[in-house]
Every structure is written in structure tokens, then in C-alpha cells.
TIPAKE-56104 format. One line per 4 residues: number of its first residue (from 1); their letters; for each residue x, y, z negated of C-alpha. Coordinates in steps of 0.5 Angstrom, whole numbers. Layout:
<sites>
NUM	A	X,Y,Z; ...
</sites>
This chain:
<sites>
1	MQCA	177,43,30; 179,48,24; 184,43,22; 187,44,30
5	VRSG	187,51,29; 190,51,23; 195,47,25; 197,52,31
9	FERA	197,58,26; 202,53,22; 206,52,28; 207,59,30
13	RLTA	209,61,23; 214,56,22; 217,58,29; 218,65,27
17	VAIN	221,63,21; 226,58,24; 227,63,29; 229,68,24
21	LAGW	233,64,20; 237,61,26; 238,68,28; 241,70,21
25	LGCC	245,64,21; 248,65,28; 249,72,29; 249,76,22
29	CPRP	253,72,18; 260,74,16; 263,69,21; 258,68,27
33	LDPA	256,61,28; 256,57,35; 249,57,38; 251,50,40
37	SPLL	253,48,33; 249,42,30; 246,46,25; 242,50,30
41	VRLA	241,45,35; 238,41,29; 234,47,27; 231,48,34
45	SWTL	230,41,36; 225,40,30; 222,47,31; 220,45,39
49	SRLS	218,38,37; 213,41,32; 210,45,38; 210,39,43
53	LRPP	203,36,44; 204,29,46; 198,25,49; 195,21,43
57	SSSP	199,14,43; 196,7,43; 200,6,36; 197,7,30
61	PSSP	198,14,27; 201,12,21; 206,7,24; 213,10,23
65	RPAS	218,12,29; 224,7,30; 230,9,26; 234,9,32
69	SSPP	229,15,35; 232,22,35; 228,29,35; 228,31,43
73	SPPS	233,36,45; 231,43,46; 231,45,53; 237,50,55
77	LTRP	239,51,48; 247,52,50; 249,59,50; 252,61,57
81	ATAP	259,62,57; 259,70,58; 264,75,57; 263,78,50
85	GPGD	257,84,50; 258,91,47; 256,89,40; 261,83,40
89	GKTD	266,84,34; 262,90,31; 258,90,25; 251,94,24
93	KRGR	250,100,19; 249,95,13; 256,92,15; 253,85,18
97	CCCG	256,82,24; 252,83,30; 255,80,37; 251,82,43
101	SEVQ	251,75,46; 248,71,40; 243,77,40; 241,76,48
105	FHLT	241,68,47; 236,68,41; 232,74,45; 231,69,50
109	LISS	229,63,45; 224,67,42; 221,69,49; 221,62,51
113	TRTR	218,60,45; 212,65,45; 210,63,52; 210,56,50
117	LRAS	206,57,43; 200,61,47; 199,55,52; 199,50,46
121	FWKV	194,54,42; 189,53,48; 191,46,49; 190,44,42
125	LVST	183,47,42; 181,43,48; 184,37,46; 182,36,39
129	EASS	174,36,41; 175,29,44; 181,27,40; 179,22,34
133	SRSP	186,20,32; 192,24,29; 198,24,33; 204,22,30
137	RPPM	209,28,28; 216,28,28; 219,28,21; 222,34,18
141	PSFA	229,35,18; 232,33,11; 235,40,9; 230,45,5
145	FPSR	226,50,9; 222,55,7; 215,55,9; 208,57,6
149	PTHR	204,51,4; 197,52,8; 197,45,12; 191,40,11
153	ATSS	191,34,15; 184,31,18; 182,25,21; 182,28,28
157	GSSS	190,30,28; 188,37,27; 190,42,22; 185,47,18
161	PSPF	187,55,20; 191,59,15; 187,64,10; 193,69,12
165	MKPK	191,69,19; 187,75,22; 181,73,25; 182,78,31
169	LLPL	188,73,33; 184,67,34; 184,65,41; 177,65,43
173	DPGS	173,62,48; 165,62,50; 165,55,47; 169,57,40
177	AVLE	164,61,37; 162,56,32; 169,55,30; 170,62,29
181	KQYL	164,62,24; 166,56,20; 173,59,20; 171,66,17
185	QSRS	166,63,12; 172,58,9; 176,64,8; 171,67,3
189	SSVL	171,62,-2; 174,55,-4; 172,50,-9; 176,48,-15
193	LLPI	175,41,-18; 175,41,-26; 176,34,-28; 171,32,-34
197	PFTN	175,29,-40; 175,21,-41; 171,20,-34; 173,19,-27
201	RAIP	169,25,-24; 170,33,-23; 166,39,-23; 166,43,-17
205	IPVP	167,50,-18; 167,55,-13; 173,60,-13; 174,66,-9
209	RALA	180,65,-5; 184,71,-9; 184,66,-15; 184,60,-12
213	GRLD	192,60,-11; 191,56,-5; 189,49,-8; 187,45,-2
217	SPIH	194,47,1; 200,42,1; 207,44,-1; 211,40,4
221	LSTA	210,35,9; 215,30,8; 216,22,8; 221,22,2
225	GGGR	218,20,-4; 220,26,-8; 216,31,-3; 209,28,-6
229	ARRG	212,29,-13; 213,36,-12; 206,37,-9; 203,34,-15
233	ERGF	207,39,-20; 206,45,-16; 199,44,-15; 198,43,-22
237	KQRL	202,50,-24; 197,53,-19; 191,50,-22; 194,52,-29
241	RTVL	195,59,-26; 188,59,-24; 185,57,-30; 189,62,-34
245	IMAV	186,67,-29; 179,65,-30; 180,65,-38; 182,72,-38
249	AAVL	177,74,-34; 172,71,-38; 174,74,-44; 174,81,-41
253	ATFV	167,80,-38; 165,77,-45; 168,84,-49; 164,88,-43
257	LLGF	158,84,-44; 158,85,-52; 160,93,-51; 154,93,-46
261	VKGF	149,89,-51; 152,94,-57; 150,100,-53; 143,98,-51
265	ARRR	142,96,-58; 144,103,-61; 140,106,-56; 134,102,-58
269	HIEV	135,102,-65; 136,95,-65; 140,91,-71; 145,86,-67
273	HLPF	151,83,-71; 156,82,-66; 162,76,-67; 169,79,-69
277	QDPN	166,84,-73; 164,85,-81; 157,84,-82; 152,91,-82
281	TNIL	152,93,-89; 146,98,-88; 139,97,-91; 136,103,-89
285	TQKE	131,104,-84; 132,109,-79; 126,113,-82; 130,113,-89
289	IRKM	136,115,-86; 133,121,-82; 130,123,-89; 137,123,-93
293	WEWE	140,127,-88; 134,132,-88; 134,132,-96; 142,134,-96
297	IEAG	141,139,-91; 135,143,-94; 139,142,-101; 145,146,-97
301	HYPS	150,140,-98; 151,141,-90; 154,148,-89; 158,146,-83
305	YRKV	157,146,-75; 159,139,-75; 155,135,-70; 150,131,-73
309	PDSV	150,124,-70; 145,123,-64; 142,116,-67; 139,120,-73
313	HLLP	134,124,-69; 133,130,-74; 127,133,-73; 127,141,-70
317	NIPN	128,147,-74; 130,144,-81; 132,150,-85; 139,150,-88
321	NGLP	141,155,-93; 148,153,-93; 149,155,-85; 150,162,-83
325	PIDS	149,165,-76; 154,164,-71; 156,171,-70; 159,171,-78
329	LSPI	163,164,-77; 170,164,-76; 174,166,-70; 176,159,-68
333	VRSR	170,156,-70; 166,161,-65; 171,159,-60; 170,152,-61
337	LSSN	162,152,-60; 162,157,-54; 167,152,-50; 164,146,-52
341	QVSN	171,143,-52; 171,135,-52; 175,133,-59; 178,127,-62
345	SPYP	176,129,-68; 171,124,-72; 167,131,-74; 167,135,-67
349	TNAS	163,142,-68; 157,142,-63; 152,148,-64; 147,145,-58
353	AYPV	146,138,-62; 145,142,-69; 137,143,-69; 137,147,-75
357	LHNG	135,154,-77; 141,158,-80; 138,161,-86; 144,162,-90
361	PERA	147,169,-91; 153,172,-87; 160,170,-89; 166,175,-89
365	YFHV	172,172,-88; 179,174,-91; 186,173,-92; 189,175,-99
369	DVSP	194,181,-97; 199,180,-103; 203,187,-104; 203,192,-109
373	EHDV	199,197,-105; 193,193,-105; 194,191,-113; 193,184,-111
377	GALD	198,179,-115; 202,179,-121; 207,184,-122; 214,183,-125
381	RSGS	218,189,-129; 221,191,-123; 214,193,-120; 215,187,-114
385	VRYP	209,182,-113; 212,175,-116; 206,171,-117; 200,170,-113
389	PRPV	193,172,-115; 187,168,-117; 182,167,-112; 176,171,-111
393	PGSA	171,169,-116; 165,166,-111; 169,165,-105; 169,159,-101
397	IDMD	173,155,-96; 170,153,-89; 172,146,-88; 170,147,-81
401	VVME	177,151,-80; 181,147,-84; 179,141,-80; 181,145,-74
405	HCDF	188,146,-77; 189,139,-81; 186,134,-78; 190,128,-76
409	STGQ	186,125,-71; 187,131,-67; 195,131,-68; 195,136,-73
413	YVRD	201,136,-78; 201,137,-85; 207,142,-85; 203,147,-81
417	CLEV	196,145,-85; 200,147,-91; 202,154,-88; 195,155,-86
421	LRTG	192,154,-93; 198,158,-97; 197,164,-92; 190,164,-93
425	AGLD	190,164,-101; 196,169,-101; 200,163,-105; 207,166,-102
429	AGNR	207,172,-106; 212,177,-104; 215,172,-99; 211,172,-93
433	VRRG	214,172,-87; 211,176,-81; 207,172,-76; 203,173,-70
437	STES	196,174,-70; 193,169,-76; 186,171,-74; 184,164,-73
441	WKHL	187,162,-79; 182,165,-83; 178,160,-87; 176,163,-94
445	YTLP	170,167,-94; 165,171,-99; 158,171,-99; 154,178,-100
449	SATA	152,176,-107; 159,174,-109; 163,181,-112; 170,182,-113
453	RSLE	169,186,-119; 175,187,-124; 175,183,-131; 175,189,-135
457	SDLE	169,193,-132; 165,186,-134; 168,186,-141; 166,194,-142
461	KGVT	159,193,-139; 158,186,-143; 154,182,-138; 152,175,-140
465	IEPC	149,173,-134; 151,165,-133; 155,164,-127; 156,157,-127
469	DPDH	150,153,-122; 147,147,-126; 146,144,-120; 153,144,-118
473	PRLF	157,144,-124; 165,145,-124; 167,138,-128; 173,134,-127
477	HMFW	172,127,-129; 178,122,-130; 177,115,-133; 182,112,-137
481	AGPF	183,105,-140; 188,103,-146; 193,108,-150; 194,115,-148
485	TDKP	201,116,-144; 205,121,-140; 200,120,-134; 194,123,-136
489	YLAL	198,128,-141; 201,131,-134; 194,131,-131; 191,135,-136
493	LSFL	197,140,-137; 197,141,-129; 189,143,-131; 191,148,-136
497	YTQN	197,151,-131; 193,152,-125; 185,153,-126; 182,159,-128
501	LYLH	180,157,-136; 181,164,-138; 186,162,-143; 190,169,-142
505	HAPG	185,173,-146; 184,172,-154; 180,167,-156; 173,168,-157
509	VPPP	172,173,-152; 167,171,-146; 169,170,-139; 166,176,-134
513	SNVC	160,174,-131; 163,172,-124; 168,167,-127; 165,160,-129
517	RPQF	171,156,-132; 171,149,-130; 171,143,-135; 175,137,-135
521	WVWI	172,130,-138; 176,125,-140; 173,118,-140; 176,113,-145
525	NPGP	175,106,-145; 180,104,-150; 180,96,-149; 180,92,-143
529	AASI	175,93,-137; 171,86,-139; 172,87,-147; 166,86,-152
533	PNPS	162,93,-155; 164,95,-162; 159,99,-166; 165,103,-169
537	AVRD	168,105,-162; 167,112,-162; 170,114,-169; 176,109,-167
541	MYDS	177,113,-160; 178,120,-164; 182,117,-169; 186,114,-164
545	LAAN	187,120,-160; 189,124,-166; 194,119,-168; 197,119,-161
549	PWSS	202,124,-159; 201,124,-152; 193,126,-153; 193,130,-160
553	PFLH	195,136,-157; 189,137,-153; 184,136,-159; 187,143,-161
557	ERFA	181,148,-162; 184,153,-156; 182,147,-151; 176,145,-154
561	DVIK	171,149,-149; 175,146,-143; 178,139,-145; 173,134,-147
565	FRMW	174,127,-149; 168,122,-148; 167,115,-149; 166,110,-143
569	NTTE	160,105,-144; 159,101,-138; 152,99,-140; 150,106,-141
573	QLDG	152,108,-135; 149,103,-131; 143,104,-134; 143,111,-133
577	VPEL	142,110,-125; 135,108,-123; 137,105,-117; 142,100,-121
581	ADHW	138,99,-128; 134,93,-127; 138,89,-122; 146,90,-124
585	RDHE	146,85,-129; 145,80,-124; 151,81,-120; 159,81,-122
589	LFNS	161,87,-124; 168,86,-122; 168,86,-114; 173,90,-110
593	GGVK	173,89,-102; 169,83,-103; 174,80,-108; 170,78,-114
597	YGSP	174,77,-121; 170,72,-126; 167,77,-130; 161,77,-135
601	KGAK	155,78,-131; 151,81,-137; 145,80,-141; 141,76,-137
605	AKKE	147,71,-136; 148,70,-143; 145,66,-148; 139,69,-152
609	EEEA	143,69,-159; 149,74,-155; 143,78,-153; 140,79,-160
613	KRKE	147,80,-162; 149,86,-157; 142,89,-159; 144,89,-166
617	EEEA	151,92,-164; 148,98,-160; 143,100,-166; 149,100,-171
621	AAAA	153,104,-166; 147,109,-165; 147,110,-172; 155,111,-173
625	AAAL	154,116,-167; 149,120,-171; 153,121,-177; 158,124,-173
629	SEEQ	159,132,-173; 154,136,-169; 159,139,-164; 161,131,-163
633	AEDG	154,129,-162; 153,135,-157; 159,133,-153; 158,126,-153
637	GEDG	151,125,-153; 151,122,-146; 157,117,-148; 152,112,-151
641	AAAE	152,109,-158; 155,102,-156; 162,103,-153; 167,98,-151
645	KPSP	173,96,-155; 177,89,-155; 173,84,-160; 177,83,-167
649	TGKH	178,76,-165; 181,78,-158; 176,73,-154; 173,74,-148
653	DAEG	169,71,-143; 175,69,-140; 179,67,-146; 186,66,-145
657	DPLF	186,70,-138; 191,75,-138; 187,79,-133; 181,80,-137
661	NRVG	186,82,-143; 190,87,-140; 190,94,-142; 194,99,-138
665	STSE	199,97,-132; 206,96,-136; 210,94,-129; 209,92,-122
669	SGYD	207,85,-124; 203,87,-130; 198,91,-126; 191,92,-129
673	RLTV	187,90,-124; 180,90,-127; 181,97,-130; 182,99,-123
677	VLSD	176,96,-120; 172,98,-126; 174,105,-124; 172,105,-117
681	MARF	165,104,-119; 166,109,-125; 167,115,-120; 161,114,-117
685	LLCH	157,113,-123; 160,119,-126; 159,124,-120; 152,122,-119
689	RFGG	150,122,-126; 153,129,-128; 156,132,-121; 163,135,-120
693	TYLD	169,132,-118; 173,125,-120; 180,125,-120; 185,119,-121
697	ADTL	189,119,-127; 195,119,-122; 193,126,-119; 196,133,-121
701	LLRD	193,139,-119; 197,144,-116; 193,150,-115; 186,154,-117
705	WEEL	180,150,-114; 175,156,-114; 175,156,-106; 173,148,-107
709	WGWK	168,149,-112; 165,155,-107; 164,150,-102; 157,146,-103
713	GAFA	159,139,-99; 161,132,-101; 167,130,-100; 173,125,-101
717	YRWS	179,125,-97; 183,121,-91; 186,114,-92; 193,116,-89
721	RLEK	192,114,-81; 186,110,-82; 179,113,-81; 177,111,-88
725	YNTA	176,114,-95; 180,115,-101; 176,116,-107; 182,118,-111
729	VLRM	179,125,-110; 171,125,-110; 166,130,-110; 159,128,-110
733	HKKS	152,132,-112; 148,130,-118; 142,126,-117; 143,127,-109
737	ALGS	140,123,-103; 147,121,-101; 149,118,-108; 142,114,-108
741	FLFR	144,111,-101; 151,109,-104; 148,105,-110; 142,102,-106
745	TALN	147,99,-101; 153,97,-106; 147,93,-110; 146,89,-104
749	NGLD	153,88,-102; 155,85,-109; 157,92,-113; 163,93,-108
753	FHPM	165,100,-109; 172,99,-106; 174,105,-101; 174,101,-95
757	TVSR	168,98,-97; 164,105,-98; 167,107,-91; 163,101,-88
761	YTKD	157,104,-92; 157,111,-89; 159,108,-82; 154,103,-81
765	ANAE	148,108,-84; 151,114,-79; 152,118,-86; 160,120,-85
769	GLLL	158,127,-84; 155,127,-91; 161,125,-94; 166,129,-91
773	RLPD	173,125,-90; 178,131,-91; 185,131,-89; 190,128,-94
777	ALFD	194,134,-93; 190,137,-98; 190,132,-104; 196,127,-101
781	PAWL	201,131,-97; 206,126,-97; 202,120,-95; 203,120,-88
785	NTEY	211,121,-89; 211,114,-93; 208,110,-88; 213,113,-82
789	YQRD	208,118,-79; 210,125,-78; 217,124,-80; 220,129,-75
793	RPPF	216,135,-78; 215,133,-85; 213,138,-91; 217,140,-97
797	PYFK	219,136,-101; 220,130,-96; 218,124,-99; 219,117,-96
801	EFKD	217,113,-102; 212,115,-107; 217,113,-112; 221,119,-110
805	LFQT	217,123,-114; 220,120,-120; 227,118,-117; 229,123,-113
809	PKSE	234,121,-108; 241,125,-109; 241,128,-103; 235,132,-104
813	AASP	236,132,-112; 238,140,-111; 231,142,-109; 227,141,-115
817	LAVG	231,146,-120; 232,151,-114; 225,151,-112; 221,150,-118
821	VEGF	214,148,-118; 212,153,-114; 215,150,-108; 212,143,-109
825	FKGA	207,142,-103; 205,149,-103; 198,150,-101; 196,143,-103
829	FSYH	190,143,-108; 193,137,-111; 198,131,-111; 197,124,-111
833	FHNY	203,119,-113; 199,113,-112; 200,109,-119; 207,108,-121
837	WWLP	204,108,-129; 211,104,-131; 216,110,-129; 216,116,-134
841	FDPY	216,123,-132; 222,125,-136; 226,119,-138; 231,123,-142
845	RNFP	225,127,-146; 220,122,-146; 216,125,-151; 211,131,-151
849	DLGP	215,137,-152; 210,143,-153; 213,147,-159; 212,148,-166
853	RFAA	204,148,-166; 204,141,-164; 211,139,-168; 207,133,-171
857	GERL	206,129,-165; 212,130,-162; 216,128,-169; 212,121,-168
861	ARDA	214,120,-161; 221,122,-163; 221,117,-169; 218,112,-165
865	LRAG	224,113,-160; 229,113,-165; 227,106,-168; 226,103,-161
869	DVNA	219,101,-163; 217,99,-156; 210,98,-158; 209,105,-161
873	KPAN	211,109,-155; 207,109,-148; 207,103,-144; 211,106,-138
877	PGPK	218,103,-139; 222,106,-133; 229,104,-131; 232,109,-135
881	APQT	226,109,-141; 229,107,-148; 229,100,-149; 230,95,-156
885	GADA	238,94,-157; 243,98,-154; 239,103,-151; 235,104,-157
889	DDLA	241,105,-161; 244,110,-156; 238,114,-156; 237,114,-164
893	RAFA	244,117,-164; 242,122,-160; 237,124,-164; 240,123,-171
897	AGEG	242,130,-174; 236,132,-177; 230,133,-172; 235,131,-167
901	VEEE	235,138,-164; 243,139,-164; 244,133,-160; 239,133,-155
905	EKAD	240,140,-153; 247,139,-150; 246,139,-143; 251,133,-142
909	AEER	247,128,-145; 243,128,-139; 244,127,-131; 245,134,-128
913	DLSW	240,132,-122; 233,132,-125; 227,129,-121; 221,133,-119
917	ATVL	217,129,-124; 222,132,-129; 221,139,-127; 214,139,-126
921	KRTF	213,136,-134; 218,141,-137; 215,147,-133; 208,145,-135
925	EAYV	210,144,-142; 214,151,-142; 207,154,-141; 204,151,-147
929	RGER	210,153,-151; 209,160,-149; 216,161,-145; 213,162,-138
933	PNMY	207,164,-135; 203,159,-131; 203,160,-123; 199,166,-123
937	GEFI	203,170,-128; 198,169,-134; 200,167,-141; 196,163,-146
941	EWGS	193,167,-152; 193,163,-158; 190,169,-163; 192,169,-170
</sites>
């Protein structure tokens, strides 16, 4: 019965389409067709033959009609010969032809067809119940006809209804309720048969009609052989489309389910390892994570209103000595706390979700007002302010405010961030441009205990109070392997040029009570990262430093209190961490981001005779260290006795492998990978054992870090656009709970300290807030530009590549000399130039130029350049560095006369455009020579 109803619907639809097509062909074409033309007659004949309902024939339904038979002629299809109508010969609004007689003819055809169609519906419904055989149908015309495939033949000769017909159009009668119910049920779903491979069976799958794609409907009814092929091809496409839709829906459902499972597990504190994700690295229980947070907060290492993760479940009323009352916070932080605005920052501020007691002292926020009236800043001879002032001793920086102005996640620009930083510190001395209200920019503050007493008053009173906090020492750490080069040389010069070392007063005069001088500890590993310890390595280290022209100036007694060289000993450093001491020998030492290098495993993995030999060497080294002077022993007591040095034979556990014998990066292809991997671990060891801040050797300091020392939190900075850590600058507290957690987690993950892996450690344990990920604008302001971000408003200078520091483009080469060091990313605390160890800072004067006090080292470097001895000079050959052969001869001629002063002082001997690297080097050296002050207007006092 359903097939019969469907057949009626199909006939009605085909009739409407045929009539519309006939009307278009007969009326609205450029040249109207005669209604009696063969095409229209054939079309109308086929349409009416489809509507005819003959009684069942005695012949089988499958018997074809005789070839001589023709479709029945349509009644009254000849257009009457009448006069042209009012519309004849005219066109409609769209420029189509409209003829009145043709319109009247087709309206008559449509009206008669509708009358016959209504009668045919009722006849089909009544006659199909008693009919059991299918009536023969006339063949479809040979021309293609657009129709929607919705026909399915049944044994009774009827057709199923189209799913596109509305139920209210069904010709209902008292006996057709069952038919209507079956029809409505058939519209809700369909069945998809999925064949089972290598079998003749299929699996029926209920599919909604919206996804079925009319799987059970043929395309055309045709006696031609090609019709069956077209039906199969189109049916396959429809099934393929359905399968693809179902596959996409299954994938989406899978991700939704995984998200639901992950959220449920997070709320229930259940550890679930989901597919397509890195395994969870967390080894702490929920209770241990909460205790770690409580320890850091009570120690004052979380001086912020940033939201603590809800999963930590902090207990209420935890005292926080680093957090002041809300009323004394910066205006912009107070507005964020009161409004509870939704932020895209990974560290949103939220007072309501912070169950702590605000036990910290009140803060007094300020901007440094640089002007002669306020007597702040160094004055030149004309009485105008030329140099910015030193930061207020004891002042601190509010990282909550910095995150509001500098966080890349919230769309902040590096250019705007640097303006906020330099305005607050008064670095734009004498050049400040009037702005509107900058109250929201205030990010520096002082505490009641911090005073701004003048240096002279402290000297007169003879105050000897120790200003440095032993729990928060002001130490810079740097790790270096191999011979000293111009890279650590520039890093140390930038330290002397920017930090408040009290070198502008006579030697022997102690600094005032409110000044804590920072120190720079350089950890030297003279051999390859996988080298064998040597008992005389400590003494050899000092001999090597004294003979190297790049390092010998820093052994001067004027710098003895602020720059210290220490011997790196991997064994001693690892044994100094209780979390690693008993376990590290069972692991590979060189693991970076999951990539393990075939390094020696340690004492337990070696043979017994190698262990005994190592102990003998350690005892001999201890005796050698005890023979050093008292000052060296006090400074290097933590260095340990046994230090690592290349063995005399040059043999290692990986004999013949250049990876293990390489010392320093001499080129892009000769990169010292193992030293980099070892330094990833060294920075965490040093900060955890001694406290302070670690700096990569490719980092230059650009301003005083007084405010950073005043902020008591731990931090690294952001990996460019990614929400990951870059530990080129790393601050951690001595023997903190955070450090203990990191070492325990790293031990469980193969001693992997790569920054990306450390990011996973903190994220999996909900500890990202304890190691704040600061914006890279503070320490790496060019990084986003080198990765094609924020190029519409870049900071100054504009670096598209990191090597632009060494090879400044010609179009930008006028800036270094015109602006000077003071304009180099003004406001940032440091600059990281990302390796490039092989490019010299000054290719024309690739030697230390520090004046007569250090002439001995300079002479050694000049002699090496004259002789063209590549091995004698630092291993950093750049594109313009002197080489053997013709280049060395040219340089020798340039330095030929006497000390080489006459030839080298000629400006024509070098290019007119100097790179930023060259200007930075020559500026720092001019400060040491006494030719200019540092960035704060201070000269070095050398004494007698």
C-alpha cells in the first residue's frame, strides 16, 4: 500500500516538473515553440501515460510492449487557433518572451492535469489493496528528464511514498489509518546495509533519513542498459557519502566523550591517560601538591593575587607574608579584582578564589620622576638630566601589573610593554614625552622597611648592617664549557655596565647598608660534557683563565668581589641534591626532550676498577684543592675536588664519536649538543643548591635588576607564542619545595630538563603558578618578531632574525651609532641572542680592547691574529673573522706597525656601518677603559 501511495506522489511530482519544463520550452524562450511540436507532444504524452491507471493486464508485468506500440496521445493538446493575446510578442521584466496564447494553453493543461491527479490518488489507494501484480508501465522517453529518485517497486505494482511529501497531503479515508501510521514510521529512519568483507552477508544499521541519502531510492526507471549502471554508480556515491558523514560524527562524538571523561576525572581527582596525548608526568599525590603550594605561599614565594588552581584545594586562612591588603595594590590590579573580568591570560587575577590571609606589608607604588627639580638622575655639565637614576634600594616590581601590560595571551604588544617598563623606572631620562594619566602603569613599589636614604648619609653614620638576605641571595649563574670566548666576555661586561656593583666608589669603601651588591658566578667545565675527571683540573682552570685574553681581565682584583669563577663537577653537583644523590647513577645523564644520547651512566654502571680509580682521583683532587690559597679555597669550596677535564688520551666512553669530544660550538654544523643538554640540568641544580638566577651565556644584561631581586617569586619566561617555558633566564629559591618537586619528577622521567619537558612537569602537577611564566618582552624582546608575530608594531630595534644583531641589515645599520646602547630595547631587563656562538661581536676588532690595564691579554690576542693562528683565537669564526691565508695576511699588515695602533686607528680600515653587536661591545669596553660612564652616569674608580 505504501508503494502505491509513493507512486502517486511520484507521479504528481513528475507531472509538475514536466508541466513547468513544458511551459518554459513553450513560452519563455527566445523563440517560442509551437505547442504542437513533436517535443512538447512527446513530453505531454509521456506525462499523461504515467498518470493513466489501466486495469491489470492478463499479460505478465515483465513482458515488454510491442515495438510498434506508441505512447497514448494526450487529449486536447492542440492549441486553439486564436488571436494573439495581450502578451504576445512581449517580454517580461527579465527579458524573457511571454505569449498570451501559450500561457492560456499551459494553464488549461495544468488545470486538467490536477483534476486527473486527484482522482488517480483515490483509485490507487482502493485498487492496490486487491491487486497483487504490477501493471505494465510505458517506457520513459529517451531524453534525460530531471527527477528526484524516490521510487521503489513492489510486487503489487505500487510504489512507496516520497519522504519529502508532507503527511497532511495524504488522501486519508476511514480505512487508511494503518497506511498513514506505517508511512509516518518509515520517514523517521532507514536501514543501511554494510557488507561484511569476504562474505555474502551484510549488517543492517538503522540510519536517520537525514543521513541515509535516500539509500533505498533508485535514480531513474529506464529499460536501457546504462540506467542500471547509473543507478549503481549513484547509489555507491550516496553510500560513500553516508559512511563519511557517519565517520566524522563518530570522531566528533569520540572527542566529546574524551573531554567529558577528562573533566569527570579532573573533578574526581582520578588519573586518566587519554590517547593522542603525552603521558602524565606527575608523581605527586593530591595531598603532596597541596602541601607544596602551602609551603611556597607561607615562605612568601607567591606575592600575587593570581588565581590558584581549583584542583589544588588549598586549606583556608593560609598566611602569605608576600601579599599585601587589596587596598594597597596597584590601581589596575584592584580594578581587575573588583570587576572579576574574564581574561585569556593563563594567570588570571581572582581575589575570591584565593583563600589566604594577607599578612604582607602595605605597598607604596611610584613612578621615578626624572627631573632636575627632584634631584633624581645624573646631570651633565649643563645641568640637564642625561642619565637615568639607579632603582630605589629595596624596591620591587609587581608582576601582576606586568602581566596586565605585557602578556602575549591577552594581545599585548612588546612595544607597549617596553614603554611601560622604561616609564616606571625613569629610563627615558630627559626625553620623556607627555602622556595622559599613567596611574595604571605603576608597577614598582617599596615597602615600609625599604628606605631611600642617600649613600653619603649611610657612609657618615658607618652603618654595617648586612643588607643581603641569605635566603634570597643575589647571584647570577652562568655555565660555560671549553675555552673562554667573546660570548661570556660580553655577558660579564654587560654585568659590569648595568648592575649596582658600587664600582664608582674607591676600592675598600663598603657599600651603604641598603645596597646589596650582586655577584656573578661563572661555572667552568673546561672539557667536553662527557669527559673524565682530572685531579688537577681546578689549578688548570685558573691557569687557563689567566692565559686567555677574553677571561683574564675579570681576574683583576677590582672585580674579585663581584665576579667569581668556579669549577663545575657533575658528580659533586648531583650528589648535593638529596632527591638525586642515591638514584642519578642509574640513569643516562644526557636526556633532552626524550632524546637520549649515549653518555656514560655513572659509577654503578662501570666496572669495579673504574670505580676504584675514580675514588683515587677524587682524593688526589681534594688534596690539590686544599693546597690552593685561602681565598680560592673559600670561593671554591663548593666546587668540589674532582672536576671534569678531558683525559690526556682523549678517550671517552664513546670513543671516536665527535659528539662526546666536541667542546664549544664552532659553527652551525659543529654544535656542541651535549654541553647544551648538560646546561639544561645545571641551571636547576645551581638555583636549587645556591639560589639566585641562571643566565644563558648568550644573554646580555640591559638594566639594573634591583626590582627583580625585590620580587620574591620564582620565574622563567615564555617560549615566544607558545605557553611553554624558556629557561634561558631562570629564578628559583634555594632548597625550595618547587625545586624538590622538579627533581623528583625529572628523576622519574629520565633526568630530562628540557624546557618543554619542564613545562609538562608543572602543568601536570598544577604548579605553573609557582614558576611564573613571564612575558618574553622582559628578557627576549625580539623573539616574537623573528617568528612573524607583531611585525605590524615591532619594538626597536626591529630584528627579523636573531643574526641581525651581528649582521645588521644595511637599511637599519644607521641606528646603532645614532641611538647607541641606550636605545637598544630600552625597558627590557636582558636580551637573548639565541646561540650564534660562531659569529663574532666585532669582526674588525675581534680581541678585548680594555686599555693599558689589560694590555698583556690584548697583546696576546693581537699576536694571535697577526700570526693567523686559528687555534689560538676563540672558536667563533664568523663570515668576516680572520682566517688563515690571504685574510690573515691582510690583518697582519693592518697591525704591522709596532703595536698596530697606527694602522688600526684608521676608520677606512673597517666598514662605515657598524652592527648592533659591534656597538654594544665597544660601548662596554669604553666604560672599562674609563672613556665614558655606564648607563647610570657612573665611572669606575680604580684607586691607586
